[in-house]
C-alpha distance (Angstrom), angle and dihedral (degrees) to the residues before:
residue distance angle dihedral
M1 . . .
Q2 3.89 . .
R3 3.67 128.6 .
P4 3.94 127.4 -176.2
D5 3.79 112.9 -97.2
T6 3.80 94.3 -99.8
V7 3.81 104.2 116.4
Q8 3.84 114.4 -175.3
P9 3.75 126.6 -161.2
L10 3.76 118.7 -103.5
S11 3.76 125.3 -106.0
L12 3.85 115.6 -124.6
I13 3.85 90.0 -108.3
E14 3.81 90.9 53.7
A15 3.78 91.8 49.4
I16 3.71 91.8 51.2
I17 3.77 97.9 47.1
P18 3.89 99.2 74.4
V19 3.83 92.5 45.0
A20 3.82 92.6 45.7
A21 3.79 89.3 48.4
L22 3.84 91.4 50.8
I23 3.80 92.7 48.9
L24 3.76 91.8 45.2
L25 3.80 95.7 47.7
V26 3.82 93.9 44.9
G27 3.82 90.6 48.6
L28 3.81 89.4 50.7
S29 3.80 89.8 48.6
Y30 3.76 91.3 53.6
F31 3.84 90.0 47.7
L32 3.73 93.7 50.4
F33 3.85 101.5 34.9
G34 3.80 106.3 18.9
D35 3.84 114.3 -156.7
A36 3.85 89.4 -13.7
G37 3.73 87.5 73.8
A38 3.86 87.5 89.8
L39 3.87 87.2 64.7
G40 3.80 93.9 71.1
P41 3.77 115.9 -47.9
N42 3.79 94.8 79.8
Q43 3.76 90.5 51.1
V44 3.83 91.0 51.5
A45 3.89 87.5 50.5
L46 3.81 90.3 52.9
V47 3.85 91.8 48.5
V48 3.80 92.1 49.6
A49 3.82 91.9 47.7
T50 3.82 88.2 48.1
M51 3.82 91.5 55.3
I52 3.72 90.3 50.0
A53 3.83 90.8 53.0
V54 3.88 89.8 47.2
F55 3.78 91.6 53.3
I56 3.86 91.9 49.2
G57 3.87 89.5 47.8
W58 3.72 90.9 48.4
R59 3.81 91.6 51.8
R60 3.72 88.3 52.0
G61 3.77 94.1 55.7
H62 3.84 104.6 -92.0
S63 3.83 112.9 135.5
G64 3.69 121.8 -123.7
D65 3.76 90.5 -118.3
A66 3.76 92.2 54.9
L67 3.83 92.5 49.6
A68 3.81 91.2 47.8
K69 3.76 91.3 50.6
A70 3.81 89.7 49.4
A71 3.77 89.4 54.3
T72 3.80 95.6 46.5
D73 3.81 92.6 45.4
S74 3.72 90.2 52.4
V75 3.76 92.9 49.5
S76 3.82 90.4 49.5
T77 3.85 89.3 60.6
G78 3.83 87.6 62.1
I79 3.81 95.9 54.5
G80 3.76 90.0 95.8
A81 3.81 90.0 56.4
V82 3.81 90.4 48.8
F83 3.75 94.3 55.8
I84 3.83 89.6 48.0
L85 3.73 90.3 52.9
F86 3.79 89.6 50.8
A87 3.80 91.0 48.6
V88 3.85 92.7 49.4
G89 3.79 91.1 49.5
A90 3.83 89.9 51.9
L91 3.76 90.8 46.3
I92 3.75 95.0 51.9
G93 3.80 89.6 48.5
T94 3.84 97.0 54.7
W95 3.82 92.9 38.0
A96 3.72 88.7 57.2
L97 3.75 90.6 47.3
S98 3.80 94.2 48.8
G99 3.77 95.6 42.7
T100 3.73 97.2 -114.0
L101 3.78 93.4 125.2
V102 3.88 93.8 47.6
A103 3.86 90.3 46.7
M104 3.78 88.6 58.5
V105 3.78 89.8 50.4
Y106 3.78 91.8 45.2
Y107 3.79 95.1 52.6
G108 3.77 90.8 39.2
L109 3.80 90.9 55.8
Q110 3.88 88.6 53.1
L111 3.81 96.1 46.6
L112 3.85 105.0 31.4
S113 3.79 135.2 65.8
P114 3.81 130.8 -159.3
N115 3.82 85.3 -119.5
Y116 3.79 94.3 68.6
F117 3.79 104.4 11.8
F118 3.86 98.0 108.7
V119 3.78 95.8 47.5
T120 3.84 91.1 44.3
A121 3.85 92.3 50.2
C122 3.78 90.7 49.4
A123 3.90 93.6 47.6
I124 3.82 94.3 46.1
T125 3.85 94.9 48.7
A126 3.84 89.7 45.0
L127 3.87 89.9 54.5
V128 3.77 93.7 46.6
S129 3.67 95.6 44.2
L130 3.80 91.4 49.7
S131 3.73 87.9 53.1
I132 3.76 96.9 50.8
G133 3.80 102.8 23.5
S134 3.86 96.8 -133.5
S135 3.80 126.9 109.6
W136 3.79 92.3 -177.3
T137 3.84 93.2 55.6
V138 3.84 92.9 45.6
V139 3.83 92.9 46.7
G140 3.86 92.0 46.7
T141 3.83 94.3 50.8
I142 3.87 119.5 27.4
G143 3.81 89.8 11.5
V144 3.72 90.4 65.2
G145 3.79 89.5 47.5
F146 3.80 91.8 52.6
M147 3.83 90.5 51.2
G148 3.79 89.6 54.8
I149 3.81 90.0 51.6
A150 3.79 91.3 49.2
I151 3.76 92.8 49.8
S152 3.86 89.4 47.9
M153 3.83 90.2 52.4
D154 3.84 90.1 49.0
L155 3.85 88.4 -118.6
N156 3.78 123.5 154.9
P157 3.88 105.4 -85.8
A158 3.74 92.1 -153.5
I159 3.77 92.7 59.2
A160 3.83 89.5 43.6
A161 3.76 91.1 52.7
G162 3.77 91.7 48.0
A163 3.82 88.9 51.7
V164 3.76 92.9 52.3
I165 3.80 94.4 43.9
S166 3.79 92.5 47.7
G167 3.83 92.0 54.8
A168 3.77 93.4 42.3
Y169 3.76 92.9 52.8
F170 3.83 93.3 48.0
G171 3.87 88.6 65.1
D172 3.83 95.3 37.7
K173 3.85 89.0 56.8
S174 3.80 97.9 40.8
S175 3.80 109.2 31.9
P176 3.90 119.2 100.8
L177 3.81 85.2 -140.2
S178 3.85 93.6 60.8
D179 3.74 116.5 106.4
S180 3.87 91.8 -149.5
A181 3.88 89.9 53.5
N182 3.75 90.6 50.7
L183 3.83 91.2 46.5
S184 3.84 92.1 49.3
A185 3.85 91.0 52.7
A186 3.78 90.6 45.9
A187 3.77 93.7 48.8
A188 3.79 90.9 56.8
G189 3.80 96.2 38.4
V190 3.84 94.1 -114.4
E191 3.84 131.8 142.8
L192 3.80 108.4 -102.8
Y193 3.78 97.0 -121.3
D194 3.80 93.0 44.6
H195 3.79 85.5 56.8
I196 3.84 92.7 44.9
R197 3.80 90.1 50.5
E198 3.74 93.4 55.9
T199 3.84 98.7 38.9
L200 3.82 91.0 48.8
L201 3.87 89.5 60.2
T202 3.76 92.7 58.5
S203 3.88 92.6 35.2
I204 3.80 93.1 55.6
V205 3.78 93.3 47.5
A206 3.83 90.9 48.2
L207 3.78 93.4 46.8
S208 3.76 90.0 50.7
L209 3.79 90.2 55.2
V210 3.71 91.3 45.3
L211 3.87 95.0 50.2
G212 3.84 87.7 52.2
L213 3.69 90.0 53.3
F214 3.76 94.3 50.6
F215 3.78 90.9 46.2
M216 3.72 89.0 57.2
L217 3.81 91.6 47.7
G218 3.86 89.5 57.1
E219 3.86 111.8 122.2
P220 3.78 110.6 -128.2
G221 3.68 121.3 -145.0
D222 3.77 143.6 78.4
F223 3.78 118.8 -59.4
D224 3.84 122.7 -161.6
A225 3.76 109.9 -161.1
S226 3.76 96.6 167.6
E227 3.76 96.1 106.0
K228 3.83 94.0 50.4
M229 3.87 92.3 43.4
A230 3.86 91.3 49.9
A231 3.83 90.1 50.3
I232 3.83 89.7 49.6
S233 3.81 91.6 49.4
N234 3.78 91.5 49.7
A235 3.82 93.4 50.4
F236 3.78 100.1 37.5
E237 3.83 134.2 28.7
I238 3.81 99.6 -124.2
T239 3.77 116.0 -146.8
P240 3.83 135.5 149.2
L241 3.82 85.9 -113.7
L242 3.76 87.7 77.9
F243 3.76 89.1 73.1
I244 3.72 91.6 65.9
P245 3.88 93.6 100.2
L246 3.82 91.0 52.1
V247 3.83 89.7 51.4
V248 3.75 89.2 50.6
V249 3.86 92.9 55.9
I250 3.80 94.9 44.0
V251 3.91 93.5 47.6
L252 3.87 90.4 48.2
A253 3.74 91.4 46.8
L254 3.86 90.1 50.8
F255 3.81 89.7 54.0
R256 3.87 88.2 52.3
V257 3.72 95.7 -112.3
P258 3.81 106.8 165.3
A259 3.88 112.3 -90.1
V260 3.75 95.5 -117.8
T261 3.79 92.7 52.8
A262 3.77 93.4 44.4
I263 3.82 94.4 48.0
F264 3.79 94.1 45.4
M265 3.81 90.2 47.5
G266 3.79 85.5 53.8
A267 3.86 88.2 52.4
I268 3.78 90.6 51.3
A269 3.80 90.8 47.3
G270 3.85 89.2 52.1
G271 3.77 90.4 53.0
V272 3.83 94.2 48.1
L273 3.79 89.7 46.5
A274 3.83 91.5 51.4
V275 3.76 90.4 54.8
I276 3.79 92.2 50.3
V277 3.74 100.9 45.2
A278 3.79 103.7 29.2
P279 3.81 110.2 20.3
E280 3.79 92.2 154.3
R281 3.76 92.4 57.6
V282 3.77 91.8 49.7
I283 3.79 92.2 50.9
A284 3.84 91.9 47.7
F285 3.80 90.1 50.0
A286 3.77 91.0 49.9
N287 3.88 92.2 57.3
A288 3.77 83.6 -154.7
G289 3.84 100.3 162.6
D290 3.73 112.0 -155.0
L291 3.77 97.3 -8.0
P292 3.79 114.6 131.2
A293 3.83 113.4 -96.7
P294 3.76 97.5 -108.7
V295 3.88 90.3 52.3
A296 3.77 90.0 44.5
M297 3.81 92.6 54.2
F298 3.78 90.7 46.5
K299 3.75 89.4 53.2
G300 3.84 92.5 47.7
V301 3.84 93.7 52.3
W302 3.87 90.1 45.2
L303 3.77 90.5 52.0
A304 3.77 92.4 48.4
L305 3.86 90.0 52.1
A306 3.77 91.4 49.7
S307 3.76 107.1 34.6
G308 3.80 105.0 9.0
Y309 3.70 132.1 -118.4
T310 3.93 125.2 -60.9
S311 3.77 114.8 -153.8
T312 3.78 117.9 -148.4
T313 3.82 104.6 178.7
G314 3.82 94.0 127.8
F315 3.79 91.6 -123.1
A316 3.79 102.9 111.7
P317 3.90 97.8 -152.0
M318 3.82 90.8 48.8
D319 3.87 93.1 46.5
L320 3.70 90.0 49.6
L321 3.74 92.2 51.2
A322 3.76 97.0 46.4
T323 3.82 100.3 38.4
R324 3.78 103.6 89.3
G325 3.78 148.9 91.6
G326 3.73 138.1 53.7
M327 3.80 132.7 138.7
D328 3.80 90.5 -96.0
S329 3.80 90.4 61.5
M330 3.76 90.3 70.6
L331 3.79 97.4 52.8
N332 3.80 95.1 97.6
T333 3.83 90.9 49.3
I334 3.85 89.9 49.4
W335 3.74 90.0 50.1
L336 3.77 89.6 52.1
I337 3.87 93.1 49.5
V338 3.81 93.0 48.6
S339 3.80 91.8 50.8
A340 3.79 93.0 46.8
L341 3.78 94.4 48.1
A342 3.77 91.7 49.1
F343 3.84 88.5 53.9
G344 3.88 90.2 47.3
G345 3.82 91.7 49.9
V346 3.78 94.1 52.3
V347 3.85 97.4 45.1
E348 3.86 89.7 48.5
K349 3.78 91.4 50.6
V350 3.81 93.9 45.3
G351 3.87 89.6 51.5
V352 3.77 102.1 -112.2
L353 3.79 94.8 137.8
D354 3.80 95.6 48.4
R355 3.73 91.3 48.2
L356 3.87 93.4 49.5
I357 3.76 98.1 39.6
T358 3.90 102.9 45.5
P359 3.79 95.1 63.7
I360 3.81 89.1 51.5
I361 3.71 92.3 53.3
N362 3.80 93.2 51.0
K363 3.74 94.3 50.2
A364 3.93 94.7 54.1
K365 3.75 105.5 106.5
S366 3.74 104.3 170.4
D367 3.83 135.7 36.8
G368 3.81 91.2 -103.8
A369 3.71 91.4 49.2
L370 3.80 91.6 49.3
V371 3.76 93.5 51.8
G372 3.85 90.3 45.1
S373 3.80 89.2 49.9
L374 3.73 89.3 51.5
S375 3.77 95.4 48.4
T376 3.85 90.2 47.2
S377 3.76 89.8 50.5
I378 3.81 93.1 48.7
F379 3.75 91.0 51.8
A380 3.77 91.6 48.0
T381 3.81 88.6 51.2
N382 3.65 91.2 51.5
V383 3.78 88.5 52.4
I384 3.76 96.0 46.6
T385 3.71 102.5 37.0
A386 3.84 98.7 33.0
D387 3.81 90.6 -143.5
Q388 3.73 127.0 104.8
Y389 3.82 93.2 -155.7
I390 3.88 92.3 56.8
A391 3.84 86.0 48.1
I392 3.80 88.8 54.4
V393 3.80 100.3 44.3
L394 3.76 105.0 34.2
P395 3.88 102.7 49.5
G396 3.84 89.4 35.2
R397 3.76 88.8 57.3
M398 3.81 96.0 41.6
F399 3.85 92.7 51.5
K400 3.75 96.7 42.2
N401 3.70 96.1 95.2
A402 3.78 94.9 42.5
F403 3.75 89.8 57.2
A404 3.81 93.1 46.9
Q405 3.80 91.4 49.7
R406 3.76 90.1 53.6
G407 3.79 90.5 50.3
L408 3.71 96.0 -114.9
A409 3.91 116.1 148.4
P410 3.80 116.5 -112.3
V411 3.81 90.9 -115.2
V412 3.92 88.3 66.2
L413 3.82 85.6 59.0
S414 3.72 95.8 46.7
R415 3.79 93.8 46.9
A416 3.79 91.0 52.8
V417 3.75 91.6 47.4
G418 3.80 91.8 48.3
D419 3.79 95.1 43.0
T420 3.95 90.1 53.5
A421 3.74 114.3 25.9
T422 3.74 101.3 53.6
P423 3.79 101.6 40.5
T424 3.77 98.1 42.6
S425 3.83 92.3 51.6
A426 3.86 88.0 76.2
L427 3.86 91.6 58.0
I428 3.73 94.9 63.9
P429 3.83 117.0 83.6
W430 3.81 95.6 -152.4
N431 3.75 95.2 41.4
S432 3.88 113.1 103.6
C433 3.82 89.3 -118.1
G434 3.84 96.6 47.2
A435 3.76 91.3 45.5
Y436 3.75 91.2 49.7
M437 3.77 94.6 49.9
A438 3.83 92.5 48.5
A439 3.75 94.0 48.1
T440 3.80 95.0 46.3
L441 3.77 99.1 43.0
G442 3.79 95.9 37.5
V443 3.77 93.8 -126.0
A444 3.84 125.3 115.0
T445 3.82 114.5 -113.0
W446 3.78 90.6 -125.8
S447 3.83 88.7 56.1
Y448 3.84 99.5 48.8
A449 3.74 98.1 35.8
P450 3.81 96.5 84.7
F451 3.82 89.6 55.2
A452 3.83 96.5 43.0
F453 3.77 85.8 95.5
F454 3.75 98.5 165.7
C455 3.88 91.5 56.1
F456 3.88 92.6 64.1
I457 3.78 100.2 25.0
S458 3.81 89.6 59.6
P459 3.83 97.9 58.9
A460 3.89 91.3 37.3
L461 3.77 88.4 55.0
T462 3.82 95.8 49.7
I463 3.79 88.4 50.8
A464 3.80 92.2 47.9
I465 3.78 94.1 51.8
A466 3.79 91.1 48.6
Y467 3.80 91.9 55.4
A468 3.83 89.5 45.8
G469 3.80 90.8 49.8
I470 3.83 94.4 -122.4
R471 3.71 119.4 154.1
M472 3.84 91.6 -8.4
K473 3.81 97.7 151.3
R474 3.80 116.1 -159.5
I475 3.77 137.3 -153.7
A476 3.77 130.7 -165.3
V477 3.83 112.7 -82.6
A478 3.78 113.6 -124.6
P479 3.83 110.5 -119.4
S480 3.87 113.9 -103.7
T481 3.83 114.8 -101.6
E482 3.85 91.3 -157.0
N483 3.84 118.9 114.2
């Protein structure tokens, strides 16, 4: 499909059509299929919306080859996320096999209470994510453990997921070790620690509000965990040694080992630990027939990495908790991310974002309106491109001159970008972050989003302080060179 090299800008209606089509189709998918939309219908909606964008781009002079390249280039940016998803699936599988996951639940049932579970989960994930700078690593490790505890306590899994995600994104947004924090500072041309200093102010206020909300959501009353703890003790030999894989991941993360490597090494550690502490369980899971024991154990770990572990204790709550994981459990999520990134690549190439964002910038008449416009544009970019990194860089670059012309310091721009782009990415089902959180925690994005308080309080707070004129640092405005 070739067109002459005479690319024309989009009209506003043409820019709106692909986005409106996507929102309409995903909404229809949710209406018809509910949370099961992520198992295929949402991906179909994204492909159809992509084809609509391709047709509009072709009409405006883009060649088919150029649009295809834009889609594949965009998908290639998500390869890192794909490998992390595979690593997390493998990790969950071997941690279920070794007993690491149920050990988290066992000790959690001893130490935690429904009265303060949500606030505790949020606080602990916030502390760990601030230490290592990765929301994905935190959610894929201790976050999974907290979900197991919540299910064992018969707590609302959507609220539990919201607490875990809220804490995880506090650190991801505020830690100097976070790649998104570094990118936000770089996009605005700000020193990293100047950016961290500003974003920590809003982050701490937002987290304080969030902790208060989760404290109020605690479920008062007595909780008897004795039956579940007895079932865990009968099926697994619980010992603090089962936390070795978790320690491996956290130590590697602190040493700035790439997330995919740290997580997969944690998965391998879980498999090795399973062989050491429960060889008979590994052999039974492998169903290896007459194979020698070492080969059978190798097969069992391999199977847990690939397809997850299936618990057969006969105690239904325990089997539900311990049956999970495997690389193949992430395939639907990867399909969703690939489809979403292809759509994002095409609409960016066609010029949808430029056409939609430029009028927003021009209409901002006050500092508060400018920050509000930036936050709105970032959220829209997260929706359209399905990638938080594009949502950091693209609006940050497009608004940079507008902030400078108004005399606002670059750190005001970086703070607004950091407060909005990273947290809101987890609220969108087809965004790589939202898809990851849903797949890892086992709760649909639509379900946990209302309880991921930090993810929408953070951008709301940055807009509010802009309208109030708080921490709106200024610089001298360069004199105009126009005659």
